[in-house]
C-alpha positions in Angstrom: 83.2 147.1 80.7 84.2 143.5 79.6 82.1 141.5 77.3 83.1 138.3 79.2 80.3 136.4 80.9 80.5 135.5 84.4 80.9 131.9 85.2 81.0 130.7 88.8 83.9 128.6 90.0 83.5 125.1 88.4 84.8 123.4 91.5 81.6 124.5 93.3 79.5 122.5 90.9 81.9 119.6 91.1 81.7 119.5 94.9 77.9 119.9 94.8 77.6 117.1 92.4 79.9 114.8 94.3 78.1 115.6 97.6 74.7 114.7 96.2 75.9 111.6 94.4 77.8 110.5 97.5 74.5 110.2 99.4 73.3 107.8 96.8 76.3 105.7 96.8 77.0 105.1 100.5 74.5 105.0 103.5 74.6 108.2 105.5 74.7 108.2 109.2 71.0 108.6 109.7 70.5 105.2 108.0 72.9 103.5 110.3 71.9 102.2 113.7 73.6 99.9 116.2 72.7 96.4 115.3 72.1 97.1 111.6 73.7 94.4 109.4 76.1 96.0 106.9 78.8 95.2 104.3 82.2 96.9 105.1 85.6 97.0 103.5 88.5 97.0 106.1 91.5 99.2 105.6 93.8 96.3 104.7 91.3 95.0 102.2 90.8 98.3 100.3 93.1 97.5 97.4 91.7 94.0 96.9 88.1 95.0 97.6 87.3 92.1 99.9 84.1 92.8 101.8 83.2 91.7 105.2 79.6 91.4 106.7 78.5 92.0 110.2 76.3 94.0 112.7 77.2 97.5 113.8 78.4 97.9 117.4 79.7 101.5 117.3 79.7 104.3 114.7 83.2 105.9 114.6 82.8 108.5 112.0 81.8 111.9 113.6 80.1 113.3 110.3 76.8 112.8 108.6 78.5 111.3 105.5 81.9 110.5 104.1 83.2 110.1 100.6 84.4 106.5 101.3 81.6 105.5 103.7 81.0 105.9 107.4 83.6 104.2 109.6 82.0 101.6 111.9 83.0 98.9 114.3 81.4 95.6 114.1 80.3 93.4 117.0 83.3 91.1 116.4 85.7 94.0 116.6 86.4 94.6 112.9 86.6 98.2 111.8 85.8 99.5 108.3 83.8 101.7 106.1 80.2 100.9 105.3 79.6 100.1 101.6 76.0 99.1 101.8 73.4 97.8 104.1 73.0 94.0 104.0 
């Protein structure tokens, strides 16, 4: 029998920590409703970090959460990922 102690896969803990921290960083789908005022970052502004504000017309992401924010379409037609609720 080996004297080595069993340590679970560290990637499990990493993904668990990331998942739980992600919910604190970006709003999840249950917090977003049609008509909610939000701040988004559009795809072409990801490098510069320029933010846009507007009201949600449609929620495009199918999942409950996303590591970069839930993708939405604003009433003026812009599409981006929600960074925070305005």
